[in-house]
N, C-alpha and C positions, 0 to 999 in steps of 0.2 A: 455580380456579387464578388467581393474581395475574399480571397482564401486566407484563413487564419493559420499561420505556420507555427504559432506559439506552442500549441499542444503537441503536434508531431515532433517538434524540436525538443521539447522537454522529455517526451517519451524516449526519443533516441538517446538523449543525454543520460537518462536513467539506465537504459539497457547497456550503454557504453560503460557507465560506472560500475554496474554489476559485473560486466566482463572484466574490467580492470581489477576488481576485488578478487575474482576467481584466479587471476594470474598473479596475485600478490604484488601489484604495482604500488609503489610508495604513494601515499595520499589517496588511495582508492576508497578507503573508508570515509574520509571526509567528503570526497566527491559524491559518494553514494548518499550520504545524509543530505548534502546540498541538493542533489538532483531530485531525490524523492520528496524532500521538503518543498522544493519549488513546484513540483507537479501537484502535490497535495494542496499547496496554497493556491495554485491556479484553479483547481476544482472547487475549493472552498469559496474563493472570490467569484467564480463563475456562477456558483449556486446562489450566492447572495445577490449578484447583479441580475439574475433572471427574475428575482422577485419584483424588480422595479420596471421591467419591460411591460408594455401594454399591448404588445403584438399577439400575445397568446392568452388563453383563458386562465383564470385563477387556479383551477385544478391542475392545469398543465404546468404552471409556474411552481406549484407545490411539489409536483412529481419531479421536476428538474432539480428543485432545491434539495429535497431529501435524497434523491439519487446521486447527485454530485457530492453532497456532503458525506454520504456513505462511502463513496470511492475515496474521498479525502481521508476518512478515518482508517480505511483499509491500507492506504499508502503509508500512513504513520506506522501501522502494524508491520508493513514490509521493512521499514527502517529498523524497527525494534528487532525483527526476526533476523535480518542480515547482520545486525550489530550484536546480536545475542544478548539483548537487554531483556530483563523480566517483563512479562505481560504482553509481549509481542503477539503471541498466539491469541490472546484475548481480543486485542485490537483487530487482528485479522478476522476473527469470528464475528465481531461487531460489524465490520465492513461487509462481510459476506452475508450476514443475516439481514441487515438493513437493505443492502443492494437487492437481495432476492425478494424481500417484502415489497420494495418499490417496483420491481419487475412484475410481480404478481398483480399489484394494483394497476400498473401500466397496461397489462394484458386485459384486465377487466374493463378499464377505461376505454381501451381500443374497441372492445366488443360492444360497449354501450353507445359509442358514437356511430354515426352513419357509416356504413361500410364503404360507400363511394366517396367519402370526403377525403380527397387526396392531400389537401393542405394540412390537415391534422396529422395524417400519416407521415408526411414529409417533415413536419415539425418534431415529431416524436422519434424519427429514425436515428438521429445522433445519440439520443439517450438509450434507445434499444441496444445499439452497438456497444456502448460503454458498459451497460448492465449485463451484457452477455459475456464480455471479455474479463472485466475486472473481478467480479465475484468468483469466477472460475479460477483465476490466478490466486486470489486470496485463499480459497478452499484448498487448492493444491499445495500452497505453502503451509497452510494449517496442518495438512495431513502428512507432510514430509517429516520423517523422523529427525531427531536432533543430530545423530551421527553423520548422515550424508551432507546435511547443511554445514556442519562444523568442518568436515574434511574437505569440503569444496570451497568454503568462503571465509574461514577464519584464518587470520594471518599467522596464528600460532598452532596451526593444524597438526604439526608434527610432535607436539608435546602432550603426552597422554595425561600427565598429572594436571596440567592446565585444563584439559578437556573434562576430566572428572570433577574438578572444583567448579568449573563454569556450569556444568550440567546441574550440579547440586545447588548452585546459587540461583539458577533460573527456576528450579523446582521449589526453592525456599527463599523467595526474595526478601523476607523479613529477617533472615538470619544474618546479623551483622558480623559475626565471627567468620562466616564463610566469605562475606564481602571483603573483609580486611585481608583474608588469606589470598583471595583472588587478586586484589590490588597489589599485594606484595609480589605474587608470582608474575603479574603483568609488568611491574617495574623491573624485576630481575630479567625477564625475557627481553624487555625493551632495551636494557643496558647491554645485553649480550649481542643484540643486533646492531 
């Protein structure tokens, strides 16, 4: 059986880009969006492709489909959270909720099939692993307060005025006055760098 290195490579690229953003490396934000988007697209397409395979039962295909798509939604939430865009926490919560729901259904499904059927257990093992890791990551990012994330991952982390306006903008995404003020401050800070 041939080993698929695409997923581990994308995960490593994503972790690398998060590290670069922490150290304020130029272009780190773009790399983060690119890497998380590529990983989310990988899971989105993998979930869609599972629907067309005939090697597993229909119920297992649906579990894989919804499980991988919930991870994809959560990864988009990771992008929004690390870029400090509004609604990032909502997407993280969706990814966590759907991932947890699929995990519960997966556990029920596992209990319903014969306990000695190793082929089914082997087919479900990769989904178990993903649904144990990703929803925990999404929940921990969801529960992390704004200030530690801002002071660790925002490129303008030293500017308190920017922090306050950004926090208000995230809390009130429909307020266009705050958005314009935030854009003005970002342009000013960008010109200063």
